[in-house]
C-alpha positions in Angstrom: -47.4 -2.4 10.1 -50.5 -1.2 11.9 -52.5 -4.1 10.6 -53.6 -6.4 13.4 -54.9 -10.0 13.6 -58.2 -9.6 15.4 -58.3 -11.1 18.9 -60.3 -14.3 19.0 -63.6 -14.5 20.8 -65.0 -11.0 20.2 -68.7 -11.1 19.8 -70.2 -9.2 16.8 -73.8 -10.0 17.8 -76.8 -9.8 15.5 -78.4 -11.9 12.9 -78.2 -11.4 9.1 -80.6 -9.3 7.1 -81.2 -7.1 4.1 -79.8 -3.7 3.5 -81.6 -0.7 5.0 -83.9 0.7 2.3 -87.1 0.9 4.3 -87.2 -2.8 4.8 -86.7 -4.4 8.2 -84.7 -7.6 8.3 -86.5 -10.7 9.3 -84.8 -10.9 12.7 -85.9 -7.3 13.7 -89.3 -8.6 14.6 -87.7 -10.9 17.3 -87.0 -9.8 20.8 -83.9 -7.7 21.2 -82.4 -4.3 20.6 -82.5 -3.0 17.0 -79.1 -1.8 15.8 -77.4 -0.9 12.6 -74.3 -2.6 11.3 -72.1 -2.7 8.2 -71.2 -5.9 6.5 -68.9 -6.8 3.6 -71.2 -6.8 0.6 -68.7 -7.8 -2.1 -65.0 -8.2 -2.7 -63.3 -5.8 -5.1 -61.1 -8.5 -6.5 -57.4 -9.0 -5.9 -56.4 -6.2 -8.3 -59.5 -4.0 -7.9 -60.0 -0.7 -6.3 -62.4 -0.7 -3.4 -65.7 1.3 -3.6 -68.3 2.3 -1.1 -70.7 -0.4 -2.5 -68.4 -3.1 -1.3 -70.1 -2.5 2.1 -73.7 -2.7 3.0 -75.7 -1.1 5.9 -78.1 -3.5 7.6 -80.6 -3.4 10.4 -80.2 -6.2 12.9 -80.8 -7.1 16.6 -78.7 -7.9 19.6 -80.0 -9.6 22.8 -81.8 -7.4 25.4 -79.6 -9.0 28.1 -75.9 -9.6 28.5 -74.2 -12.6 30.0 -71.5 -12.8 32.8 -68.2 -11.3 31.5 -69.9 -9.3 28.8 -70.5 -5.6 28.3 -72.9 -3.7 26.0 -71.1 -0.8 24.4 -72.3 2.1 22.2 -69.9 2.9 19.4 -68.5 6.4 19.4 -65.7 6.3 16.7 -64.4 3.8 14.2 -61.2 3.9 12.3 -60.7 3.1 8.7 -57.1 2.2 7.6 -55.2 1.2 4.5 -54.4 -2.3 5.9 -58.1 -3.1 5.7 -57.9 -3.4 1.9 -56.1 -6.7 2.5 -58.9 -7.9 4.6 -61.3 -7.5 1.7 -59.6 -10.3 -0.1 -60.4 -14.0 0.6 -56.7 -14.4 1.3 -55.1 -11.4 3.1 -51.6 -12.5 2.1 -50.6 -12.3 5.8 -50.6 -14.8 8.6 -51.5 -12.2 11.2 -54.5 -10.7 9.4 -57.8 -12.4 9.0 -60.1 -11.7 6.0 -63.5 -10.2 6.4 -66.3 -12.6 5.4 -69.0 -11.8 3.0 -72.3 -10.8 4.6 -70.5 -10.7 8.0 -70.0 -7.6 10.1 -66.7 -5.8 9.4 -64.5 -4.7 12.2 -61.4 -2.7 13.1 -60.2 -0.2 15.6 -63.0 1.4 17.6 -63.8 3.5 20.7 -67.1 3.4 22.6 -68.8 3.8 25.9 -70.0 1.1 28.2 -73.8 1.2 28.6 -74.1 -2.0 30.7 -71.5 -4.3 32.3 -71.3 -7.7 33.8 -67.5 -7.7 33.7 -65.9 -6.7 37.0 -63.3 -4.4 35.7 -65.6 -2.2 33.6 -68.6 0.0 34.7 -71.3 1.9 33.0 -69.8 5.1 31.5 -66.3 3.8 31.0 -64.7 4.6 27.7 -63.1 1.5 26.1 -61.3 0.5 22.9 -60.6 -2.6 20.9 -58.6 -3.5 17.8 -61.6 -5.6 16.5 -64.5 -3.4 17.2 -67.5 -4.4 15.1 -68.9 -1.9 12.7 -72.2 -1.5 14.4 -74.0 1.1 16.5 -74.2 -1.0 19.6 -72.5 -4.3 20.4 -72.2 -6.9 23.1 -68.5 -7.7 23.6 -66.3 -9.8 25.8 -65.1 -7.4 28.5 -61.7 -9.1 28.7 -61.0 -8.0 25.1 -61.6 -4.3 25.8 -59.0 -1.8 27.1 -60.2 1.0 29.4 -59.1 4.5 28.4 -58.3 7.6 30.3 -59.9 10.5 28.4 -57.8 13.1 30.2 -54.7 11.8 28.5 -55.9 13.2 25.2 -57.8 16.3 26.6 -61.1 14.5 26.0 -60.4 14.0 22.2 -61.5 10.3 22.3 -60.9 9.7 18.6 -57.2 10.3 19.2 -57.0 6.9 20.8 -57.6 5.5 17.3 -54.8 7.6 15.8 -52.1 9.7 17.5 -52.5 8.1 20.9 -53.4 4.7 19.5 -52.0 2.1 17.2 -51.2 4.7 14.5 -49.1 6.7 16.8 -47.5 3.6 18.2 -46.6 2.5 14.7 -44.9 5.8 14.0 -43.0 6.0 17.3 -42.0 2.4 17.6 -41.1 2.2 13.9 -38.7 5.1 14.2 -37.2 3.9 17.5 -36.9 0.2 16.6 -36.1 0.4 12.8 -35.0 3.9 12.1 -31.8 4.1 14.2 -32.3 7.8 14.8 -29.6 9.4 17.0 -29.6 12.9 18.4 -26.7 14.9 16.9 -26.1 12.5 14.0 -27.4 15.1 11.4 -29.8 12.6 9.8 -32.2 13.3 7.0 -35.6 11.5 7.1 -38.0 11.2 4.2 -41.6 10.2 4.8 -43.9 9.0 2.0 -47.7 9.2 2.5 -46.6 12.0 4.7 -50.1 13.6 5.1 -51.8 10.4 6.1 -52.5 9.1 9.6 -49.2 7.6 10.2 -46.9 9.6 8.0 -48.0 13.0 9.5 -47.0 11.7 12.9 -43.9 10.0 11.8 -42.3 13.1 10.4 -42.9 15.0 13.6 -41.7 12.2 15.7 -38.6 11.8 13.6 -37.8 15.4 14.4 -38.6 15.0 18.1 -36.3 11.9 18.2 -33.3 13.8 16.7 -33.5 14.0 12.9 -32.1 17.3 11.7 -34.1 17.4 8.4 -37.5 16.0 7.6 -39.0 15.9 4.1 -42.5 14.7 3.3 -44.0 13.4 0.1 -47.7 13.9 -0.4 -50.3 14.2 -3.3 -51.6 17.7 -3.2 -50.3 21.2 -2.7 -52.6 21.6 0.3 -51.2 18.6 2.0 -47.6 19.8 1.4 -48.5 23.2 2.8 -49.9 21.6 6.0 -46.8 19.5 6.4 -44.5 22.4 6.3 -46.6 25.2 8.0 -48.4 23.2 10.6 -46.4 20.1 11.3 -42.9 21.4 11.1 -41.5 19.4 8.1 -38.6 21.2 6.5 -40.0 20.7 3.0 -42.6 18.6 1.1 -42.9 17.3 -2.4 -46.1 16.9 -4.3 -45.4 13.7 -6.2 -48.1 14.5 -8.8 -46.1 17.6 -9.9 -42.6 17.5 -11.3 -39.9 14.9 -11.0 -39.7 13.4 -7.5 -36.1 12.2 -7.8 -34.9 15.6 -9.0 -36.8 17.3 -6.1 -35.3 14.9 -3.6 -31.8 15.6 -4.8 -32.4 19.3 -4.3 -34.1 19.0 -0.9 -31.8 16.2 0.5 -28.3 17.2 -0.8 -26.6 15.0 1.8 -28.7 12.0 0.8 -31.3 10.1 2.9 -30.5 8.4 6.1 -34.0 7.2 7.2 -37.0 6.5 5.0 -40.4 6.0 6.6 -42.1 4.1 3.8 -45.9 4.2 3.7 -46.5 3.7 0.0 -44.0 1.5 -1.9 -43.9 1.6 -5.7 -42.2 4.2 -7.9 -42.0 6.8 -5.1 -40.1 4.4 -2.8 -37.8 3.5 -5.7 -36.9 7.1 -6.1 -36.2 7.6 -2.4 -34.1 4.4 -2.1 -32.0 5.4 -5.0 -30.8 8.4 -2.9 -30.3 6.7 0.4 -26.9 6.7 2.0 -24.6 3.8 3.0 -25.9 1.9 6.0 -29.2 3.8 6.0 -32.6 2.4 7.1 -36.0 1.9 5.6 -38.9 1.7 8.1 -41.3 -0.5 6.2 -44.6 0.7 7.5 -47.0 0.3 4.6 -47.3 -0.2 0.9 -50.6 1.5 0.0 -49.8 1.8 -3.7 -49.5 -2.0 -3.9 -52.6 -3.0 -1.8 -54.9 -3.3 -4.9 -52.4 -5.6 -6.6 -51.9 -9.3 -6.2 -48.4 -9.2 -4.8 -46.8 -10.6 -1.7 -46.1 -8.4 1.3 -43.7 -6.8 1.4 -43.6 -6.5 -2.3 -40.2 -7.2 -3.8 -38.2 -4.2 -5.1 -37.3 -3.9 -8.8 -33.9 -5.6 -9.5 -32.0 -2.4 -10.0 -33.3 -0.9 -6.7 -32.7 -4.1 -4.8 -29.1 -4.0 -6.1 -28.7 -0.5 -4.7 -30.2 -1.6 -1.4 -27.7 -4.5 -1.1 -24.7 -2.5 -2.2 -25.4 0.3 0.3 -26.4 -2.1 3.1 -29.8 -0.5 3.5 -32.0 -2.3 6.0 -35.6 -3.0 4.9 -37.2 -5.3 7.3 -40.9 -6.1 8.0 -42.1 -4.0 10.9 -45.1 -5.2 13.0 -46.1 -3.0 15.9 -47.6 -6.1 17.6 -44.1 -7.4 18.2 -43.4 -4.5 20.6 -46.5 -4.5 22.8 -44.3 -4.7 25.9 -43.5 -1.1 25.1 -47.0 0.0 24.4 -47.9 1.7 27.7 -44.8 3.8 28.0 -45.0 4.7 24.3 -48.7 5.8 24.5 -47.8 8.0 27.6 -45.0 9.6 25.6 -47.4 10.3 22.6 -50.0 11.8 25.0 -47.4 14.0 26.6 -46.3 15.3 23.2 -50.0 16.0 22.3 -50.6 17.8 25.6 -47.5 19.9 25.1 -48.4 20.8 21.6 -45.3 19.1 20.2 -47.3 16.6 18.2 -49.9 18.2 15.9 -52.9 16.0 15.1 -55.0 16.1 12.0 -58.2 14.1 11.5 -60.7 13.8 8.6 -64.0 12.9 10.2 -67.0 11.5 8.4 -70.4 11.5 10.3 -72.5 8.4 10.4 -72.1 4.6 10.2 -73.9 4.7 6.8 -70.9 6.6 5.3 -68.1 4.3 6.4 -67.8 2.7 3.0 -67.5 6.1 1.3 -64.9 7.1 4.0 -62.9 3.9 3.2 -63.0 4.6 -0.5 -61.9 8.2 0.0 -59.0 7.2 2.3 -57.7 4.6 -0.1 -57.5 7.3 -2.8 -55.8 9.9 -0.6 -58.9 11.9 0.2 -58.0 12.2 3.9 -55.5 14.5 5.7 -54.4 12.8 8.9 -56.4 10.0 10.4 -59.6 8.9 8.7 -62.3 8.7 11.4 -66.0 7.8 11.3 -68.1 9.4 14.1 -70.9 7.0 14.8 -72.5 8.6 17.9 -71.9 11.4 20.4 
């Protein structure tokens, strides 16, 4: 749901070159500013698991001067997210998501600071963001494709604009409001899978803030489950790697499940859907367990689970946060207010250095993160 088709026209400047192993690329000798960037080195294959070596760090150059309408930005933070696994394939399987090209700079959500501007609405020192920020230390971008940020909204925690106060938070909040049909006083039970991840950790808290009376998370370690309950206010959490998930769900959700925030798909989702009530709702956010498989999105449910879904009139519709951008500003302000008030607890897993972004991606895809996976590129 948080996956975005990159805006056309963004400039990921710099010529090609070899990986950084003490060898300068050919273009580095030319006039220009030397930068580092990360390109897609290889594809894992449609059914393969991504590894850090799928990405390559390169040295390159960008022009010394910028043109009218452009800004030069220094990258502060980059986001790595599960949807990017689809972008590693030649065919992403989605009409709103473009594939990364081999030997070309990768991109995604990013935050940076303007170092030079020839775009009227942005000045040196402004903090800006983009959905298709190139994975490089410094970049020349079209100023019209950047959004100016207000650091005070997140108490100066600029990386939050990539998570809780950015597209991740919007996905959780708008998903619940538009597809969850949560109502105050309705005594609803929400279950969140991938609950300790970037979106899931927010979704459970937002479900409670919006009116759910009981929130249960599903995660992959005891540590994650403990954080969900003790820090983020979940009523209970299930470690899906221990014990029978269906049995634990029956014990923790005796009245059944009314809202399911689905981040993972697969067997876990089948277990949850089996215990959902009549006229309940699935918020189809992500299917990370299926991203390494060559299946359509959203992947079809097994016949017996699909039968349950139809018999109980359970909604399961694709959710694209892009379809609700008219509600973006008000929603971001709500998220920031909750953060400032301490009602929305934010967790991040931060990796230092552009050179480690491939390892961060591999770790995130295997559940190594708690909360949002962030790469800190510069201070």
